[in-house]
C-alpha positions in Angstrom: 34.7 94.5 127.1 36.3 94.9 130.1 33.9 95.1 132.9 34.0 97.8 135.5 34.8 96.8 139.9 32.8 97.8 142.4 35.2 98.0 145.3 35.4 101.0 147.2 38.9 102.3 147.2 40.3 104.4 149.9 43.9 104.8 149.2 45.2 107.9 147.3 46.7 107.9 144.2 49.7 107.1 143.6 51.9 108.6 141.4 55.8 107.4 138.9 57.7 109.7 136.2 58.9 108.7 133.3 62.1 110.9 132.6 62.5 111.6 128.9 66.0 112.6 128.0 68.2 113.3 124.9 68.6 115.3 122.2 65.5 113.7 120.3 63.0 113.3 123.4 60.4 116.6 122.6 60.6 115.1 118.9 59.7 111.2 120.0 57.1 112.1 122.1 55.4 114.8 120.0 54.7 111.7 117.6 53.7 109.5 120.3 51.3 112.1 122.9 48.1 113.4 121.8 49.0 117.1 123.1 51.6 119.6 121.6 54.6 119.7 123.3 56.4 122.9 122.0 56.6 125.5 124.6 55.3 123.8 127.4 55.3 126.5 130.4 56.8 125.4 134.1 53.1 124.0 134.7 53.3 121.7 131.7 50.4 120.5 130.1 47.8 117.0 130.0 48.2 114.8 127.2 47.6 111.2 126.4 49.1 108.3 125.6 47.0 106.3 123.2 46.9 102.8 121.5 47.5 102.0 117.7 43.7 102.0 117.6 43.1 105.5 119.9 41.8 103.6 122.8 43.1 105.7 126.3 46.4 104.1 127.8 47.0 106.8 130.4 46.9 110.2 130.9 50.0 112.3 131.8 50.8 115.7 132.7 54.2 117.0 130.6 56.7 119.0 132.4 59.9 120.4 130.7 62.8 119.6 132.7 66.7 120.5 132.1 67.3 117.7 129.5 64.2 116.8 128.1 60.3 115.7 129.7 59.0 114.8 132.4 55.3 112.4 132.1 53.6 112.1 135.5 51.7 108.7 135.2 49.3 106.7 137.6 51.6 104.7 139.3 49.3 101.8 138.4 50.1 102.1 134.6 53.4 103.3 134.8 54.8 100.2 133.3 52.5 99.5 130.7 53.5 103.0 129.5 56.7 102.7 129.6 56.5 99.5 127.6 54.2 100.8 124.8 56.9 104.2 124.6 59.6 101.6 124.4 58.0 99.9 121.3 58.1 102.6 119.1 61.2 104.1 120.4 63.6 103.3 117.6 67.3 104.6 116.5 66.1 107.6 118.5 68.6 109.3 121.1 65.8 109.4 123.4 66.9 107.5 127.0 63.5 106.4 128.9 63.8 105.8 132.9 60.9 105.2 135.1 60.7 106.6 138.8 58.1 106.6 141.6 57.7 110.0 143.2 55.8 110.7 146.6 53.2 113.6 145.1 51.4 114.2 142.0 48.4 116.3 140.4 45.8 114.7 142.4 46.6 113.4 145.7 43.3 112.2 147.1 40.4 110.5 145.9 38.1 113.1 146.5 40.1 115.7 144.5 39.9 112.6 141.5 36.1 112.5 142.0 35.6 116.3 142.3 37.3 117.3 139.4 35.7 114.1 137.2 39.3 113.0 136.1 39.3 109.5 135.0 42.1 107.3 136.6 43.5 103.8 136.1 40.0 102.1 136.6 38.3 104.1 133.8 41.4 103.6 131.4 41.1 99.4 131.9 38.2 100.0 130.3 39.6 100.0 126.8 37.8 103.6 125.6 38.7 106.2 123.6 38.8 109.5 124.7 35.7 111.5 123.9 34.2 108.9 126.5 35.3 110.9 129.1 34.2 114.3 127.9 34.6 117.3 125.9 36.6 119.1 128.9 39.0 115.9 128.7 39.3 116.1 125.5 40.1 119.6 125.3 42.6 119.6 127.8 44.6 116.6 126.4 44.7 116.7 122.5 46.1 119.1 119.9 44.0 118.8 116.5 46.6 121.0 114.9 49.9 119.7 116.1 50.5 117.1 113.3 50.3 113.3 113.7 50.9 111.1 116.9 50.1 107.3 117.4 46.1 107.2 117.5 45.0 110.3 116.2 43.1 108.6 113.1 40.0 107.5 115.0 40.1 110.5 117.6 40.2 112.6 114.3 37.3 110.9 113.2 35.2 111.0 115.7 35.7 114.7 116.4 34.7 115.4 113.3 31.6 113.2 113.5 30.7 115.4 116.6 32.0 112.5 119.1 28.7 110.6 119.7 30.5 107.7 121.7 28.1 104.8 123.0 30.0 104.9 126.5 30.0 108.0 129.1 32.0 109.0 132.1 29.9 110.2 134.8 30.1 111.6 138.4 27.5 109.5 140.5 26.0 109.1 144.2 24.1 107.0 145.8 23.0 104.8 148.7 25.8 102.0 148.5 28.2 100.4 145.9 25.2 97.7 145.0 22.4 100.3 144.4 24.7 102.4 142.5 25.7 99.7 140.1 22.0 98.4 139.6 21.1 102.1 138.2 24.6 102.4 135.8 23.3 99.5 134.3 20.0 99.8 133.3 20.0 100.7 130.1 22.1 99.8 126.9 23.9 96.1 126.1 26.4 94.6 128.5 29.7 96.4 128.7 31.6 98.7 131.1 28.8 100.1 133.0 29.0 100.4 136.4 30.9 102.5 139.4 34.9 102.8 138.8 36.4 104.7 141.4 34.4 105.2 144.3 34.6 106.3 148.1 33.0 106.6 150.8 30.6 110.1 151.5 28.7 110.2 155.0 26.4 107.2 155.0 26.5 106.4 150.9 29.2 106.5 147.9 30.4 109.3 145.7 32.1 108.2 142.4 32.8 107.8 138.8 31.3 105.5 136.6 30.4 104.4 132.8 27.1 104.7 131.7 25.6 103.9 127.8 24.3 107.1 126.4 20.8 106.2 126.7 20.7 106.0 130.8 21.1 109.7 130.8 18.0 111.1 129.2 15.7 108.0 130.1 12.5 107.6 132.6 14.7 104.7 134.4 16.9 107.0 135.4 14.7 109.6 136.5 12.4 107.0 138.4 16.0 106.2 140.6 15.7 109.1 142.7 17.9 107.8 145.6 20.8 108.2 142.9 22.6 111.0 140.9 24.0 110.8 137.9 26.3 113.8 136.3 27.8 113.1 133.0 31.1 114.7 132.8 31.0 117.3 130.3 
């Protein structure tokens, strides 16, 4: 299991576009992304690009273009996402092009943390969608659209009540070191800890991952200087 990082991130998020064009662009991406891409409005829809084992590679905002579809993805994950899509681009009339862009759906780290939206640091941990909360799943996955790569485990977890060991949380505390100490109080060795964090007043705020046993534990209740809020 990859470990979380504890560095404070002051730089804003950066974005890239994967531009899919060609007569089979929509049908190809319907089979690769978790969201139903039919009848996309101008505002688009959030979707997930998954590995075959249902681990999240990245989220993306999918919008229509004149000749196909545009996937807005975090720049750090753009090359990985493009390579993953091209693995399945066999005998398909679809061209994929990668373009860096100036702005994206979230343009400050504060926006990301306030919204509780996972990004590259969270996706690097090799987690499946339900670890990021029910609202994340509801926003990014269609369970009625038909098959897509990575669907099997996602559907199974949803049918079983999406009980996953690792959970995305929003957290604040006096320092990176103290927050990480609290986030690692419960559970087996794994990805516990701060993932995305920034300075706030005399302390830090950020996103992190905890084992589910921490959320209702006496240890967390006793750590009054650290506030942990599960992402619903």
